[in-house]
N, C-alpha and C positions, 0 to 999 in steps of 0.2 A: 325416228320414222322414215321410210324410205319412199320416194316417188319416182315413177317411171317417166322419163322425159324423151321425147324424140327430136334429135337435132341433126339436121343434114343426113337424114337417113340412118343414123346410128342410134342405137339404144344406149342411154346414159343413165346410170343409177346414181341418184343423189343419196347420200349417206344421212343427211339430216334435213330438218325443216326449219323455217325461219322462227318458228315459235317453240322449237324443242326446248328452249331454256325455261319456258314458262309452264311447261307440261312434265310430269313425271312419266317419261317415255317407257320407262321400265315396267310400268304398270299396264301398258297397252298390249293388246286391244282391250277396250273397255267391255263392261259386262251388260250394256244395254241392248235391248233387242232390236232386230232388224226393223228399220222404220221408225224407230223412236227418234224424237226430236232433240233429246237432251244433249246429244253430242254437238248439235248445231248451237246450242246455247252456251256450251262450254268453249266452243270456237269463238263465239262473239265475245264472251268475256275476255278470253285471252287476247283477242284483237284489240279490245278496248284497253286493257292494261298495257299492251304493248304501245298504243298510240297516245296514251295519257302522259302528262307532263309529271306525273308523281312517280318517284323512284319505286321500283319493284319492291324493295324491301319495307316500303310502307303501305303495301297493299295487303289486306287480310281477306281470306275468303272463309266464310262460315256456313255450315249447313246443318240440317237435322237429319231425321231418319227417313229413308225411302230411296226410290230410285234416283231422284234429283239429288238427294243427300250425298250421293257418291261423287258429285263434281269436286267437292274440296279436296278428296283424296287424289285426284288427278292433276291439281294445280300445284306447280313447283314453287310455292311461295307460303308464307305463314298461313296455315290452314287449320280448321277446328271442325270436328265432326261431333255434334252435340246431341243431346237427347231429344227425343220426339216432341215437336212443337215448341221447343224453347231456344230455337236458333236466334230469334229476334232479341229475346231477353238476355241472352249471352252476349249479343253484339251490342246491346245497349250499355251493359256493364263496361264492356271494353271501350266503347267509344267515349264514355265518361271519364275514364281512367286514363286513357290515351287518345285525346282528341286530335293528335296530329296524324293518326292512322286513317287510310282510306278503307273503311270496312264494308264488305259486300256480303249479304246473306243470299244464297242460291239455294232453294228448296222447293218443294212440290206444293200443290194446292191442299192436300191433306195436312201436310206439316204446318203449312203457314196459317190457312183459314180455319180448318176444321178443329185441329187439336191446339193450334197456337193463336187461334183468332184474337183472343183477348190482348195478347202481346202485340199483335198486329195494329189494332186500333189505337191502342195506347202510345205506341211508338210514333204513330202518324199523328196523334192528338198533341204530343209533346214536341213533335217536330224534330225528333233526335236525328242527328247528321250521319245516317247510314243509308246504304242502298239495299234495297229488297228486290231480288228478281224472283217471281214465283212462277214455276212452269206448271201450267194448268192443263192436265190430261184427263180431268173430270173424274178421277177414281184413284183409289189406293193401288197403284199398279204393282208394287213389290210384294204386298201381302195378300194378293188374290183377286183384286178387282172389286173391292167393295166401293159402295157410294160414298160420297162425302159432301162438303158444303158448297161445291161448285158443280155438282153433277146436274145437268140440265133437267127440267121436267120432262117426264115421261121416258127418259133415257133408261136403257136396261144395264144392269150390273149384276154382279153374283148376288148381292143382297137387295137388289130391286128387279128381280126377274120378270115382273109384270109392269114395270115402268116406274120411275121416280116420282113420288107425290110431294116431295119436299121442295119448296121454293128455293133455288139456289141463290148464293150471294152474287150480286153484281159488284165485284171486288173494286174496280176503278172508281165506281160512285161512291162506295163505302169509305175507301182511304181518302178520297177527295174531300168528302164531307167531314172526315175527322181531322183534316187539316194539313195533308201532305203537301210538300213544296213542288214535287213533280210526280206525275202520274201518266203512265203509258200502257198501251197494249199493242203487241204485234204477235205475229204467228212465226212459226218456224219456216214458213215459205219466204218471209220478209227478212232475208239474211242482212241485207245492208242497213235497212232501217233499224233492225234489232241492234246491231253492232254500235251504230250512231246513237241510239237511245242509251245504250249503256255508257258510252262515252260521256254523253250529257249529264248522266247520273253522277259520274264522278266529279263534274264541275259543280254541281248543285250543292249548296250549303243548306242542309235541312233534310227531311225524310223524303227520299226518292224511291218510288215503286214502279216496277215494271212487271205486268203480266205478260207471260209468253204462252200462247195456246199451242198446244203440241200434240201430235198423235200418239196414241198408245194402241197399236194394232192388236196385240195378243189378248187384251182383256176388254178394254172399253170398245175398241174397234170392232171385235168380232160380234158383239151384241148389237151394234147400232149402225150396221150398213158401211163400216170402213173396215173390212177384213184384211185387205192388202195394204202394204207399206205406203203406196202412193194415193190411196183413196182419200184420205182426209187432206193431204196436200193439194189434190184437185179440187176438193171442196174449197179450201182456202182460195185458190185461185179464181173461183167462179163467184164465190160469195162475199169475200171481203171488200169492204169500202172504207178508204182512207178519208176520215173526217177529224181533223185535229180540233175542231170547235164544236163537237157533237154534245148534245145534251146527254150527259152521263146517266140520267135517270132512266133513259130509253135504250141502253147498250147491252142489256143482259143478253146472255148467250143461250140460244135454243137448239141450234143445229138441225131445225126442221127445213124441209124442202122449200126454197124460195125465200128463206129467212136470211137477211144480211148480218154479216159478222163485222161491226164496225172496229177499226184499228186506228191508232194514231198517237200522237204525243199530246195529251189532253190538257194537262195542267203544267204550268212552268212559271212559278210566282216566287217572289223573294219575301219571306218573313223571318225574323230571328229564329235560329235554331236553339235547341235546348242547351247546347253547349255554350253558345254566346250568351244566352240569358244567365246561365250559371256564372260565367266568367264576370258578367256585369254585376251580379249580385255579390260576388266575392269581392270585387273591387269597392263596391259601396261599404260592405262590411269592414274591410281593411281600412278604408278611409275613415270610418267612424272610430275604430280603435285608436287612431292617431290624433283624434281631436281632444 
């Protein structure tokens, strides 16, 4: 990637970027629509990988199907593009077989909660030591803008033209109740907080979950008052409230005028991960064999 810098009145072309080694630069420019926030999430993840103390060769990026699912293909590290809704199941198997790896799932709300919701709650319940970054743009963006499990009440999509009547998941509340070790929510406006949250996820032993609320101008946005690229970012600026100690039962997303969007790092607790419990059980079993 090239960037134009101005130094002492002279234009200087830089032939590389500091994170070129972490991205498959030959695949750029990316396919995401103007105004989409997934590129920001990609940048935050790359930043966290760069800053982590974990060697790059131990990082693994896994995604499912959909717009966000393309992230794994742009990362220049071990990456896997799995079947729809099964990214967490794939990651769980890899984490149990190769517990020394730092495994991060990056996928969309449809992939993680609608099609793959059962895998999400059971991975949180087991406290499997993986990271899950869910980009929530409230619809199936790649396949035409259908509604899903996080579409706000009354929101319009191509399959809810008169407004959504299904109560959406409050995903941070759901995974926290299931037993996750780390739970956070930020938006693509909160770039620094987002990157720091991903860094923290890589330090946590146990199931770490991050919801990233993101614009989707061409499908969700055009139906719901956010038709231009910056409209939802302006909404985030005006309506987001940072509250790390928020009552998670009350932070559902509505996107109605005057309604606050609560963000923060809500849960950060230590309890044994599934891998640690397996290792402990294995130790007891091996000890019993030698008695």
